[in-house]
Each structure stands twice: as structure tokens, then as C-alpha cells.
C-alpha positions in Angstrom: 0.2 -0.3 0.0 1.4 3.0 -0.6 0.1 6.6 0.6 0.5 10.1 -1.0 1.1 13.9 0.8 -2.1 14.7 1.8 -2.7 10.8 3.4 0.7 11.5 5.2 -0.7 15.3 6.7 -4.0 13.9 7.7 -2.7 11.2 9.3 -0.4 14.0 11.2 -3.0 16.1 12.2 -5.4 13.1 13.5 -2.4 12.0 15.6 -1.6 15.7 16.6 -5.4 15.9 17.8 -4.9 12.9 19.6 -1.7 13.8 21.6 -3.3 17.6 22.2 -6.0 15.9 24.0 -3.4 14.2 26.8 -0.6 16.6 26.8 -2.1 18.4 30.1 -1.7 14.9 31.5 1.7 14.8 31.2 2.1 18.3 32.0 0.2 18.5 35.2 2.7 15.8 36.6 5.7 16.7 35.1 4.9 20.9 34.5 8.4 21.9 34.1 9.2 19.0 31.1 8.2 20.7 27.5 9.5 17.7 25.6 5.8 16.0 24.7 5.0 19.7 23.9 8.4 20.8 21.9 7.2 17.2 19.7 3.9 18.3 19.0 5.2 21.7 17.7 7.9 20.1 16.0 5.4 18.1 14.1 3.1 20.8 13.3 6.2 23.0 11.9 6.9 20.3 9.5 2.9 19.6 8.3 3.5 23.6 7.4 6.7 22.7 5.8 9.0 24.3 8.3 10.4 21.8 9.9 13.0 18.6 8.9 11.9 15.1 9.2 15.3 14.7 11.5 14.2 17.8 13.1 10.8 16.3 14.1 12.5 12.8 15.2 14.7 14.1 17.4 12.2 16.0 18.8 10.1 12.2 19.2 12.8 10.7 20.8 12.4 13.4 23.3 9.4 12.9 24.1 9.8 9.4 24.5 12.7 10.3 27.1 10.6 12.4 29.1 7.9 9.1 29.1 10.9 6.6 30.1 11.8 9.5 33.0 8.5 10.2 34.8 7.0 8.1 37.4 3.3 8.8 36.5 1.5 5.6 34.0 -0.6 8.3 32.8 1.9 10.9 32.2 4.3 8.5 30.7 1.4 7.3 27.9 0.9 10.4 27.1 4.4 11.5 26.8 4.6 8.8 24.4 1.2 9.4 22.8 2.9 12.9 22.1 6.0 11.0 20.3 4.4 8.9 18.3 2.0 11.9 16.7 5.5 13.1 16.1 7.0 10.0 14.7 4.4 10.2 11.6 6.5 12.8 9.9 8.5 10.3 9.6 6.4 6.8 9.1 2.8 7.0 8.8 1.9 4.6 10.7 3.2 5.6 13.6 -0.7 7.5 13.8 -2.5 4.5 15.2 -0.1 4.3 18.0 -0.3 7.7 18.8 -3.9 7.1 19.0 -3.5 3.9 21.3 -1.3 5.8 23.5 -3.9 8.6 24.1 -6.7 6.2 25.2 -4.0 4.1 27.7 -3.5 8.1 29.3 -6.9 8.2 29.4 -8.2 5.1 30.7 -4.8 5.8 33.3 -5.8 8.7 34.4 -8.9 8.0 35.5 -7.6 5.1 37.7 -5.0 7.9 39.6 
């Protein structure tokens, strides 16, 4: 299966929305850590043609580093959603993972 640029941007837009919906979960727990938000900003820049895939990948990896460093499960999933969303710039197939982690963040946040 091949994807068009439009498909890629639509997947990125959807993943961005999913991750944005749970970003506050991470930021409530880790208010001084900008890495997940920065990953989403990088994705947004890429979608406008203002950032390279390499730049967005670096931001995605940083969001995943933030996920590994937090001890709060809901925050970890939220940061993973942001990292996966940003990774869509590199590979479109990361989009469903952003959605999956967003759902896990919401569920884990309910049990806190």
C-alpha cells in the first residue's frame, strides 16, 4: 500500500489532535518538562513545511525520553502519545500508536 502526501498530512493531523487531547495529563505531573509539547510543536512545523523529518524525529525521541523518566503511568502514556504523533512525520504508521497511547493515558488517568 502506498500513501500520498495528503494521506500523510491527514494522518499527522489526526495523531496531533489525539496527542494534544492528553498533553495536559503529562503537563500536570511534569510541568517543567517541555519535551512532549515540543514534539507536537515540531510536528506542526513539519506539517507546514517549516521543519525537517530529522528535526521532528529528534523531538519525538525526546518525548519518549520524557515518558521513560516520569513515574506516573498516565503521564508516561501521554508523553508516548506525543512521541508517536511526532514520529508520523517519519513514518505514517506511527499514527495508530499515538491514538492507542492517548486512550491508555485517558484510562490510566481515570484510575489515579
